[in-house]
N, C-alpha and C positions, 0 to 999 in steps of 0.2 A: 504494500500500500504506500502510495506516494502522496506527500502533502507539501509539495515543493513551494507553494505560494503562501503557506501560513507563516505569519510573522510573530515573533516574540515581542510583546509590548507590555508595559506596565501601565495600568490605569490608576489614576490618582483619585481618591475620594477625600472629602473634607475630613473624615475621621476613620474611614475603613478602606481596605484595599480591594481592588477588583483586578485580578491578575490575568493578563493575556498569556497564551501558551500555545505550544504545538500539541495537537491531540495525540494521546497515547492509545495503545491497543486496549487498555483496560478502562478507558473513559467511554462507557457504552453509549449514553445518549448523544454526546457530541460526535463520537466515532460514527454513529449511524448517520447523523446529518451529513458529515463530510463524505462518508462512503456513498450515500445516495446522490450527493452532488457530483461526485466523481463518476458514478454510474451514468448519470444524466449526460455529463460532458462527453464521456467516452462512447456511449452507445447511441446518443441522440444529439450529435453536435449541431450547433446553430449555424445555419447557412443564410447569408444575406446577399442581396444583389442591389446594386445602385447603377443607374444610367445617367451619364452626362449627355445632355442634348446640346446641339450646336447653338441654339438660341431659345428664348423663352416662348415665342409664339410664331405662327406660320400663316400662310395663305395658300389657297388652292393653286397648284402649279409648283409649289416648293417641294423640296425633299427634306425630310426629317432625318438628320444624321445623329447617331448616338454611339457612345462607347459604354460597354457593360463591364462592371467590376463585380466579381462574385468572391466573397470572402467567408471564412469559417472562424468561429470562436471570438473571444474578447480581444485577442491580439490581431484580428483581421488578417490572418494568413490567407494568401490567395488560395481559393478553394481547389482541392483535388478530388472532392466528393463527386461533383457532377461535371460531365463533359458536354452537356447539351442544355441550352437556355431557350425558353419560350418567351416571345415578346408579342403582345397583342395591341392593336389600335382599336379602341372601343368608342363608339359614338354615344351621344347623350341619351339614347334610347336603350343603352346597355346592350348593344348589338356589336359583335366583333366584325369590323370591316376589313382588317388585314391581320394576318398572323404570320410570324416568322419562327423558324427553328434554327438556332445558330449554334455553331461549334464553339466550345469553350476550351481555350488553351491556357493553362496555368491560371484559370479563373477569369480570363479576359476574352472579350469578343467585341465585334463592331457590327453595326447593321444600319438599315435605313428604311424609311417608308416613303414611297412616292405618292404625293397627294394629287391624284388625278381628279379631273373635273366631274367624275361620277359621284364624288363625295359632296356632301352639303356643308355649308358653314356651320359652325357650332362649337360646343365644348366637347372635347375628346379626352380620353384617358389613354396613357401608355402604361401597360401592365407587363411586368417581367417576373418570371419565376422559373424554378426548376421543378422537375417531377418530385424530387425529394422534399422540397419546401411545401408541397401540397399536404404532407402529413400533419402539418401544424396549423393549417388554416390560411385563408386568404389575407388575414391581417398582416402577415409577414411578407407579402409580396411587395415589390416595388410598384407603386401606383401613383402616377402624377397626372394632374389635370392640365391640359393645354388648350389654348384658344386657336381656332383655325378660321380665318376669314376667307372671303371669296370676292375678288374684283375682276377676275378674268371672264367668267361665264355668268356672273350675277348682275342683274339690272335693278333689283329691288333691295334696298338696305333698310333695316328696321332698327328702331330703338323703342324701349318701353319704360314707362314710369308707373310705379305701383303706389297705391294708397290703401291703408288698412283701417277697418273699423270693426266694432263689435256691437251687434244688434240683438238684444235679448239672449246673450250667450252664444250667438252664432257668429263666427268669423266671416267678415265680408271683404272681398278683395276687388279693388277697382284697378283695371289695367288700361292705360292709354297707350296704344301702339301707333307709332309714327312710321309711315311708309314714304321713302324718298329714293332718288337715284344717288349715284356716287357724289354728285355735286350738291346734294341736299335739296333738289327740286322736288316738291311733294307730289305724290300720286293722289290727286284730289278726285272725289266723287267716283271712286272705284268700288264695285261690289266685292264683298269679302264673306267667305264662310269660315267659321271658326269652331274649334273643339278645345275646351279647357279640360285638362286632366290633372288629377292629383294622384301620385303614385300609380300612374297608368290606368286610373279609373276615371271615366268620363263624368264630369260634374255639370257641364253645360255645353250645349251645342246651339248654334244659331247662325244668323246671317246679319250683315250690316253693310253700311256704305261709308267710306272714308269722308271726312268733312273737307272743306276747302283747304285746310292746312295739312291734309294727308293723314289725319288722326282717326283711329277707330277706338271707341270707348266700349269696354267689356266689363261687366260686373258679375261676379259669381260668389258662391258661398262654400265654406268648408264646414260641414255639419259634424265631422268626426275629426277634430283637430288632434286627438290622441293617436290616431292612426295615420292621417295624411299630413305630411309635413312640407312636401314640395311637389313640383310637377312641371308640366309643359303646356303652352298654348300653341296649337298648330292652326295656322290660317292659310287660306287659299285666296289670293288676290287675283281678280280677273283683269287682264290688261286690255288695251284698246283693240288688239288683234284677236281678242277672245281667248287667248291662251291664259292658263292659270299658273301662278307662281306660288309655290308652297314655302311658307316661312314658319320657323319655330322659335319661340322665345321661352327661356326657362322661368319657372316660378320657384325662387329659392326659399320663399317663406310665405305663409298665409296670414301673418299677423305681425305687429310691431312689439309683441310681448318680449320681456326680458326675464330670464330665469337666473336666480342667484343661488349658488350652492356654497356650503361651508365645509371645510376640511380641517379638522383638528390634527395637529402634527402627530404622526404615528398611529392615528386611528380614532381615539376616543377622548372626550373630555372627562377628566377625573377630578372630583371635588377636592379642593385644597392644593392642587398642583397648578402652578402657573404654566399656561400652554399657549403656544403660537397657533393661531387659527388662520388658515388661508381661505380666500374666497374667490369665486369666479363668476362674473356676470356675463351671460351669453345671450345674444339676441336670437330671434327665431331663425335667422339666416346662418347661425353657427359661428358668428364672429363676436369678439369681445366688445363690451359696451362700458364706457366710463361712467361710474356711479359714485355716489358718496352717501354717507349716512352715519348712524350711531347704533351701538348695541346697548340694550336696556335689560335689566333684570326684571323679575316678576313684581318688584316693588316700584317699577318705572323709574329706576335710578340709572342714569347713563354711566356705563363702565368702560366704553371704548369708542373711539372715532373710526370711521371707515372711509378710506379713499383709495381708488384704484391707482396702482403705480404703473401698470403696463397691460394693454390689451384686455381690459376688464378684470385683471387679477390684482390682488393686494393681500395684505396680511395685517393682523392686529394680535395683541396678546391679552389674555384675561385669566383670572383665577376664579373658577366656578365655586359656588358655595352650596353646601348640602341644603336641600329643601327649596331651592330656587330654580326657576327656569329662565331662559334667555331668548330674546328675539332681536332682530335687526330691523330698523326703519330705514329703508333705502329710497334715495331720491334719484330719479332717472333724468337723462338729458333734457327731456321735454318738460321737466318740472313736476311730473306726477310722482306719487309716492306709493310704496307698498311695504307691508311687513312680512318678514320671513322668520320662521322659527329656527333656532340653532339646534344642533343635536343635543339630546338630553345628556346631562352629566351623571356619572355613576360614583358611588362611594367606594367602589372596588376598582383596582386596576393599576397599571403601570403607564408611564409616559417615557418615550424614547425621543429625546430632543437632540438636534445636531446644529451646530454653528459652523457654517462653511465659508466665513468671510476671510479667514486667515489664508494667505496664498500657499502656505506650506503645510498646514496642519488642519485636521478635522477635530473639532471639540464635540465630544459625545457626552450626554448626560442622561442618566436613568433615574427616574423618580418613582416612588411608590406611595400609594395612599395609606393613611393610618390604618384603615380596616384591613387592607391586604397585608400590610407589614405585620400586623398582629397574628394573622393566620399563617404567613409564609416565612416568618423570621427563622433564620439559620438554614433555610433550604437554599439550594443553588439556583442561580440564573446564568444563562449563557447568551453571548452575542456572537453572531456570524455576519461578516461583511463579505459579500460575493459580487463578482462581476462576470457576466457571460457564463455562469454556471461553475466558475472556479472560485474557491474560497481563498481570500487574500488576508483575512483577519478572523481570528476566533479568540474568545476570552470567556472565562467563567469565574464566579465568585460566590461565596455564601452571602445571603441577604442579612447583613449585620447592621445596616443603616438604611435610611429612607432615600438616600441620594448618593449616586456614584457618578464620577466624571472620568473621561479618558481623553488623551491628546494623541492623535494618530497621524503619523506622517503621510501626506498625500502621495509621496513618491512610491509608496508600497503598492499603489493601485494603478491600473492602466487608465488612460483618459476615457471618459464615458460614464455610464450610469453604474453606480454602486448601490447595492441593496443591503441595508443593515436590518437584521431581524433579531428580536429578543425572544428567547425560549425559556420555558420552565425547565426544571431539572429532569423532567420526563421527556423533554424534546418537543413540547407543544408550543407552536408559534403564538406569541402574544401581541407584539407590536412590530410595525414595519415602517421604515423611512428610507426613501431613495434620495440620493444626492448625485450631483454631477461633478465629476473631477475634471478640471481643465489644467492638466499638466503641460509644461512646455515641451511636449514630445512630438509635435507635428513637424513635418518636413518644412524647412525654410527654402523657398524658391525665389531666387534673385534673378530678375530679368534685366537684360542690357539691350537698349534700343534707343534710337534717336527720339527726342520728345516731339519734334515737329517734322512732318514730311509733306509732300505735295501729291495731288491726284495722279494716279497711275504710276507713281514712283515705286521702285522695288524697295522692299523693306527687308533687311537682314536682321534677324532677331535670334538671340541665344539666351539660355538660362542655365543656372547652376542649382542643383538640389543637394542640400546637406541635412543631416539628422540633428538631434538635440546635442550630440557631442561635437558638432561642427564638422563631422566626417562626411565626405562625399558619398552619395548612394547611387546604386544602379536601380532604376525603377522604370515603370511603364507609365507614360503620361499621355493625356489627350489635350489638344489645343484647339480653341475656337477663337476666331477673330471676327467681330461684328461691328457694324456701324451703330452707335448707340445714341445718336441724336434723338431728341424728343419727337422729331417728325419721322423717324425711321423705326428704330427698335429701342424705345426707352426701357431701361432695366432698373428694377428696384432690388438691390442686393439683399435687403431685409426679407423679401418674400421668397427668395430663391431657396430651393432645397438642394444643398450641395453635397459633395462626397463626405464632408465632415459632419454636417447636420444630419444627414441621412444615416450613415453607418454608426455614428456615435450617439445619436439622440432619438430621432423619430422611429427608427426600426425597433426600439426596445421599450417604448412606453405605450400605454393605451390611449386611444382617442386621437382626435385631430389636433395638430399643433399649428397655430396661426403664426405666420412669418418665422419659420424656423431659422432662416439665415441671419436674423437679427442678433441671435445670441453668439454668433461667431464672426460677424462682419467686422465690427470694431469693438473688440473686447475691452470692457472697462468695469469698474466697480458696479456701475448701474446695470449693465447687461448681466453680470454675474449674480447680482441680487435678484433681478427679474427671472433669471434661469432657476434660481433656488425656489422662487414662488411657483414656477411652473412644475418643479418636482413635487411640491406639496399638493398640487391640484390634479396631477396625473397619476396613474398607477403603473407599476411594473407588470409587464404582460408575458414575459418569457415562460414562467411556470408559477404554480401555486405550491407552497410548501406542503400543505396537507396532502396533496396528490402524490408528490414524489416520496414523502415519508411513508405514505401508505402503499408504496410500490405501484402506483397507478401511473404508468408511463404511457406516452403516446403509442398508438398502434401504427407500425410502419407498413402502411398499405403500398406506398410507392418507394421503391428502392432507388438509390442514386444511379443515374444513367451514365454509364461509361461509354456506351456506344448505342447504336440502333439495333432493334430486335424485330424479327418477324417470326411469329410462332402461331401454332394452331393445333387442330385435331383432325385426324383422318378417321372416318367411320364408313362402314358399309351403308348401302342405301337403306338397310333395315335398322340402322342406328347403332350397330355394334362397333366398338373400337377396333381399328386395324393395327395389329402389332407387327413390328418389323417390316412395315411398308416403306417403300422408297419414295422420298419426296425430293423434287428438284426445283430449285429456284433459279430463274434466269431472266435476263433482259437483253434487248438489242439496242436500247436507246442510251445515248450518252456513254458509249463504251460497253461492248458486249461482255458479259461474264456469266458463269454458271457455277452453282453450288448444289451439292446434294447431301442428304442425310437420311437416317432411318428412324421411324417412329418407335417409341417405347411401348411397354406393355399396355398402356392406356391409350395408345394411338396418338400421343402428343409428339410434336416436333418443334425444334428451335433452330433458327439461324441467328447466331450472335456475332458481335464484333463488326457489324455493318456500319458503314458511313457512306451515304449516297446523297447526291444533290436533289434539289426540289424538282418536281415535274417529271419524275422518272416512273416508268411503268414496268412492273414485274409480272411474270407469269409463274404461278406455282402449280406444279403438276404432281399428282400423287398416283401411286399404283399399289395394288394389293400384293401380298406375298408371292402370288403366282403371276404377277404382271397384269392383274385384272384392272380394267378401267372403271368398273362400276363402283366407285367410291365417292364419298362426299368430303370436301375440304371446308373446314370452318376456321377462319382466322381469329386469333385473339385480338381484342380491341381494348385499349386503355380508354376509359370514359373521359371525354373532354372536360376541361375545367369550366365550371359554370361561371357566369358573370353575375356578381351581386351588386347591390346598390353602391354607388360611389361614396367611399368613406371620406373623401376630401370635397364633399359637396360645397362647403363654404368657399372653396377656390373657384367655383364656377363663375364665369363672367356673364352678367346679364345682357349688357349692351356691347356685344363684340364689335359691331360696326363703328360705334362711337369711339371705343377705346383703341381700335386699330385703324382709325381713319387715315392717319398719315402713312402708315405702313401699307394699307391697301391701295392708296393712290400711287405710291411708289411701285407696288407690285403690278398695277395695271399699266403704268408707263413703261416699265421694264418689258412686260410681255408684248405690248404694242410695238415697241422698237425691235424686239427680236423677230416678231412676225413680219415686220416690214422687210427684214433682210433674209427671211426664210429660215431663221435659226430657232424658232420657238419649238420647244419640246413639250408637247401637251397631248394628253389623252382626250380625243374628241368623241363626244356622244353622237353616234350616227343618227341622221334623220330617218324617218320611217321609209322603207322601200318595200316593193312587192317582189317576192321571189317565188317562182313557180317550181316546185319540186314536191316529191312525195312527203306527206306529213308524217312525222314520227308519232307512233301511237302514244296516247296520254297514259301516264302512270296513275294507277289507283282510281280510274274512272268508273262511275256507277251509272253511266248513261244507258238507258234502256234501248236507245237507238244504236248503241255501239260507241265505243270510245272515239271522241273527236267528231262525231256526227252532230254538229250544232251550227247555229247561225253565227256564233262568234266564240273564239277560244282565247282566254287570257292566261298566261303562265306567270305565277307569282314571282319567280326569280328574274324573269325578263323585265318586269316593271318595278323591281325593288320594293315589293310590298313591305319588307321589314323596316323600311324607312318611315312608315306611317303608323300613327298611334291606333287608328281604327281601320277596319276593312272598308267601311263606307267611304272614308277619305281616299283610300288607295284606289277605289273603283270610280270615284267621282269623275265624270267626263270621259271615262274610258270604255264604258259599255254602250254600244250603239242601241239607241231606242230604249234606254233604261234611265229612269230618274229615281231619285231617293227622296222620300218624304218622311221625316222623323225616324230615319234609320231603316226604313222599309222600302224595298225595291218594287217599282211599278213599271210595267211595259207601256210605252206610248200608245200601244194598240188597245190597252185596257186600263185607263186612268183610275178607275174606281175599284179595281180588283188587284190586290197584291200578287206578285209573282210567288209561285210555290218554291220554297227553298228546300233543297235536298243536300244534306251534308253526308258524304260517304254512304249514300244509299238510304239514309234515314230522313224521313219527312219531318221538318221542323217548322215553327212559326216564323213569320217574316222578320220579326225583330231579333231573331237569334243571331243575325249577322253581327250585331254590335258586340257579342261576347266572343267572337272568334279572333284569336291573335293573327294579325296579317302575316307574320313570319311563318306560320304553320300551313299556309295555303300552297298547295302544289299547282293547282290549276282551277279555272272557272270556265264552265260551259254555259252559254246563253242560248236558251231555246225560246224563240218568239213566234216563228212561223208555224202554221198548222201542220205541215209535214213532219215537224219534229215534236210538237206538243201533243199530237193526237194520241200517241201511245200512253200518255199519262191521264187520259180520260178527263173527267170533270175537274180534277185537281190541277190540270195544266191549262185551264181556261184563261188564266191571266198571264201565262208564260211560266217558264221554269228556269230557275237559277241553280245549276249544279255546282256544288263546292266540293272539290277533291283535295283532301289534306295530305300532308306528308306523314300519314299515320304509320305507326309502328317504328318510327325512327330508322328508316333504312340507311344503310351505309353506302353512300354513292361512290365511295372509292373502291368498292369490291364488286366485281361482276363475275358471274358464273356462266360460262358459255357451253360447257359440256361436262359430263361426269368426270370428276377427278382433275378438273382444270379450272382455276380461277385467275383473274387478273387483279392486280392490286396497285393502286396509285396512292402511296402513303405521302405524308408531308415530309419532304426531305430537307436537307440543310440548305440554307440560303447564303449565297456569297454576297458580301456587301459591295456597293458601288464605290468606285474611286471618285473622290470629290474633284470636280472640275473648276478650274479658275484660269482666266486668260493670262498669258505670258506676253507682256508688251515688248519684251526684247526679242520675240520671235517674229520675223517678217511675215509669217503666214497668218498671224493674228489679224482679224478684221478690226481695225482701229476706228472705223466709222460708226460702229455700234455703240450706243450710249451704255456705259457701265454703271448700272443702278443696283448692283448686288448689295444685299444687306449682310449675308454671310460671306466674308472676304476670304477666309481660310479655315479649313478643318482638317485635322490630322489626328486620328484616334490611336496612333501607334508610334509615339516618339519614345525612344529608349535612351536614357542617359548612359554615358560611358563610365569608365572606372573613376574618372575625375568628377563625376556627377554632372557632366555638361551635355547639352543637346542644342542643336541649332536648326533653324528652318527659315525659309524666305517666301515671300509672296508679293503681289502687286496690289497697291491700293486701288479702289474704285474711283469713279468720278466725284463721288460725294465728298464734300468738305465737312469738317467738324471733328467730333471725338470718335475714335475707334477704340474698342475694348478687346483686350486679349485675356482670355480665361484659360489658365493651366490647372489641370487637376490630375492626380495620380497617386500611385502607391509603390512602395519599394518591396523588396523581397522579405523584409521583416514585418510587413503589415503596417508600417508607418504611413499615414495619410498626409497629403499636401494639397494646398490650393492657393493660387495667387491670381489676383486680378490687376492687370496693368493697363493703363490708358495712355494714348498719345494723340496728338493733333494732326489733322490733315488740312493744310491751308493753301 
């Protein structure tokens, strides 16, 4: 048994001793705690992933470039656990629009997403994880919200203003949506249909007309505020050419209510013990709110003042008295007031208090109530300080006094979150306090570059990276250079989630953290004090003591992926396993190869150690022991990772077009100039054309006339049904001779009789359409003419709408063409694009094209040499102003580094 991180410390008490020590084999309770921690660390190592993006936000037509850093443990060693990383681009309807599978080498990778104009503007998320990380829940994934605007194929730009009220206990939301073009000319007197949804449940549908200023006024109610917190408003604006433009605006909140919560240090208020109490005031949009007020006891005597010190958070101290209760009277920014009850104090218990203001030491104090001291006197108590599952401090002592203190050197701990826990002598956890250690162990990155340059000038830049001992390091770094003028890419460093804030802070605590970059941008006594308040209001989330002490460890359903795997089962057509059957895997695409294996006694086979590119097609052929072809091959499939609600919802931008106005104008000008010279690289949505060929049969059709025998056929994937909140909106204007009234379909041949809706062969009522998720629709067949409706008799008198769903969750990547033969199109590894930038010293470069780039340079793989140095060069764009260089990276010891450098182009 190794206890390499435990430290021998002496804790000083005013009159009694509290002795730190290394756990011995005969110290059963503490030995069990340390043993369980070590078991957790060795068998369930913590894997984290961070993505550095080339810039904070984007426009359609851009490419999102990123570098992935995957690390393990509290020392952030480059991960050797997983060799494959999954990265998803998710829209605001929680639908995955693009997905990548990337190879990891020494925990590092790079990738990109091309933002084609088939995407809509809006708030997107980039999510990254490994299969192994799925064992511990989606909370541990990298998940970042970004804004994507559209100025290339977009003609309608929206902004929205919300007002909230409360009528007889019902929340009322008034939304004024403004429609204009890129130059802010309003779309006046235009018809609009709208659908307001809260948590994807429709609360209001209707029609309206924009006023002379291009505004549409919508008011709706939230009758279940405990369930519905946010949503979307989807509108369809009819243009002069009768085309409709679909626009979606987010609803981040449904009220202006502010919730205030109180967090006594280490858990509980104990009578007679002076305790720090942190508080957090959060608006309905998830962001902190500045408040003030006072704390009163049940005798209405003021005992403490309340003032927020940062983003709705603050702290005060109080000594609760037995027999009294406490409440806080809070004043909000609008002048309104509200009372909140504080947690009830107990006569029994301990308090674990920490002072983290000293740059070199942690001051720890343990206090015990009179009642508890009488009962527990001379029993032992224990303290464990751990980070990332490794114990760096343990101590125990007999309870001989009511107050103990300790002074612990911070250098004993790694930078990051440290959890201190107080235990009884039986090993039961009593109190917990997390603190953040900011040791000077980050990499120091010094950048050398001219402070002033000119447009299109070549810039030679080099940097040196050294560790805390001033020794040069060999490390992997990513570099991004962007134009950061307010009219191009304004950046707020306080809001950025960096390699330091992510790996050291947000990946280890519960809940949303507002402006994580603030705590590391310009470190001062103020930021450190604010960070300590954050520690008091957030919770440690890596594990719960009671679970690991009770041997309740995570179930490892997903093993770390070292390579790709194709496996399955071979059975006879009667369903019996085929033992010792021959299975061959081969492909002729992207380089032919062939592998074969033999099934085991249960008919199972595995092809391991595979690494193949994306868009490759395999053929798996199986034969029985006598070469018989009459067998069935079933491939094993790992269930895909579900998309849950955005945990960073407060980061959603409501008015993207307003916030990105300058950036979008620059994007449009850049695209127009590139198109003028035939250099635009854009995915074009083709206009509708007529092609004469044999129609492919419809899947899952229940048409009594035969699949595809209809007046009109609509396929869900062809029309991106998943982009719409309701099926009615997805179909609006697309079904010939069909109109919708209150969500019910009517044929223009029978205005007074609804069309009969048939879902997968089942006859349902007309309003059933509103309950069908658009993404689940395979196809729709419209029957209006008598030749097609006659077979349905009287039920088809008003026409028939056949809905064919993607029922049964078919795997579209696997096809069976003959017994014993299947084709398989798995998601392969994606190779990243090389970042392109013009070289103005090359005579082949077209210098007539305006250079309006916002990302000037991107390199995800700069390696420092033995002297800790690396260099690179690039050419400025035409834009004058401030350029920002962001360098992030990690060395072989897991030390992190980040440097932001700015220079002028004049």
